[in-house]
C-alpha positions as CSV (number, residue, x, y, z in Angstrom):
1,X,23.1,19.6,3.9
2,X,19.9,21.1,3.2
3,X,16.6,20.1,4.4
4,X,13.6,18.3,2.0
5,X,10.0,19.1,2.1
6,X,7.8,16.9,3.7
7,X,10.6,15.1,5.8
8,X,10.5,14.5,9.5
9,X,13.5,15.2,11.1
10,X,15.4,15.8,14.3
11,X,17.6,18.9,14.5
12,X,19.8,20.6,16.8
13,X,20.3,24.0,16.8
14,X,23.6,26.4,17.9
15,X,23.0,30.0,18.8
16,X,24.7,32.8,16.9
17,X,24.5,36.6,16.7
18,X,21.6,36.8,14.5
19,X,19.6,33.5,14.7
20,X,20.1,30.1,14.9
21,X,21.8,28.2,13.1
22,X,20.5,24.2,12.2
23,X,24.1,22.0,13.5
24,X,23.0,18.7,12.2
25,X,19.8,16.7,11.3
26,X,18.7,13.3,11.5
27,X,16.0,12.2,9.8
28,X,13.1,10.4,11.5
29,X,11.2,9.8,8.3
30,X,11.6,11.0,4.4
31,X,7.8,9.7,3.3
32,X,9.1,8.1,0.3
33,X,5.7,6.7,-0.9
34,X,3.9,10.3,-0.2
35,X,6.4,11.7,-2.3
36,X,6.0,9.4,-5.8
37,X,2.3,10.2,-5.7
38,X,1.2,14.1,-6.9
39,X,-1.8,13.5,-5.5
40,X,-0.2,12.6,-1.7
41,X,1.9,15.7,-2.6
42,X,-1.3,17.8,-3.1
43,X,-2.7,16.6,0.2
44,X,-0.1,17.0,2.0
45,X,0.7,20.6,1.2
46,X,-3.1,21.2,1.6
47,X,-2.6,20.5,5.4
48,X,0.9,21.8,5.9
49,X,-0.9,25.3,4.3
50,X,-3.9,25.0,6.7
51,X,-2.2,25.0,9.5
52,X,0.4,27.4,8.6
53,X,-2.7,29.6,8.7
54,X,-4.4,28.3,11.2
55,X,-1.7,28.6,13.9
56,X,0.4,31.9,15.5
57,X,3.7,31.8,15.0
58,X,6.1,30.6,17.2
59,X,3.6,29.1,19.1
60,X,3.8,25.2,20.0
61,X,0.8,22.9,19.7
62,X,1.9,19.5,20.4
63,X,-1.7,18.0,19.3
64,X,-1.2,19.9,15.9
65,X,1.8,18.4,15.8
66,X,0.9,14.8,16.4
67,X,-1.9,15.1,14.2
68,X,0.7,16.3,11.0
69,X,3.2,13.2,11.8
70,X,-0.1,11.2,11.7
71,X,-1.6,12.2,8.5
72,X,1.6,12.5,6.4
73,X,2.1,8.8,7.8
74,X,-1.0,7.8,6.7
75,X,-0.7,9.8,3.2
76,X,2.6,8.0,2.8
77,X,0.8,4.6,3.9
78,X,-2.5,5.5,1.4
79,X,-0.5,7.0,-1.6
80,X,-0.6,4.0,-3.9
81,X,-4.3,3.5,-3.7
82,X,-6.3,6.6,-4.9
83,X,-9.8,5.9,-3.0
84,X,-8.1,5.2,0.2
85,X,-6.1,8.4,-0.1
86,X,-9.5,10.0,-0.9
87,X,-11.5,8.3,2.5
88,X,-8.1,9.1,4.3
89,X,-8.0,12.8,2.8
90,X,-11.7,13.5,3.8
91,X,-11.2,12.2,7.2
92,X,-8.5,14.2,8.1
93,X,-10.3,16.9,6.7
94,X,-12.6,16.8,9.0
95,X,-10.0,16.2,11.8
96,X,-8.0,18.9,11.3
97,X,-10.9,21.2,12.0
98,X,-11.8,19.7,15.6
99,X,-8.2,20.0,15.8
100,X,-8.1,23.6,14.9
101,X,-10.7,24.2,17.5
102,X,-13.1,25.3,15.7
């Protein structure tokens, strides 16, 4: 079993001595169109990095999580059209600033 990058998964954790172990997973969305488009992958990486640098470790932020799922879904839907992808990226880069509280 392995987890791919840019997948939305539901998983179950089991406690162990040192750290939790992923016991089962279910892919909710694999974002297949996003993964076929290098510009969409670059955009997804940008948002993932920015959010990773903005959030504190182990801090739950439902608003930010919802934003990230919305972005990945939009990137997946717009991956084949470079103009729409660029517009979507620009709009959501501005939204990221707002969601981050700046």
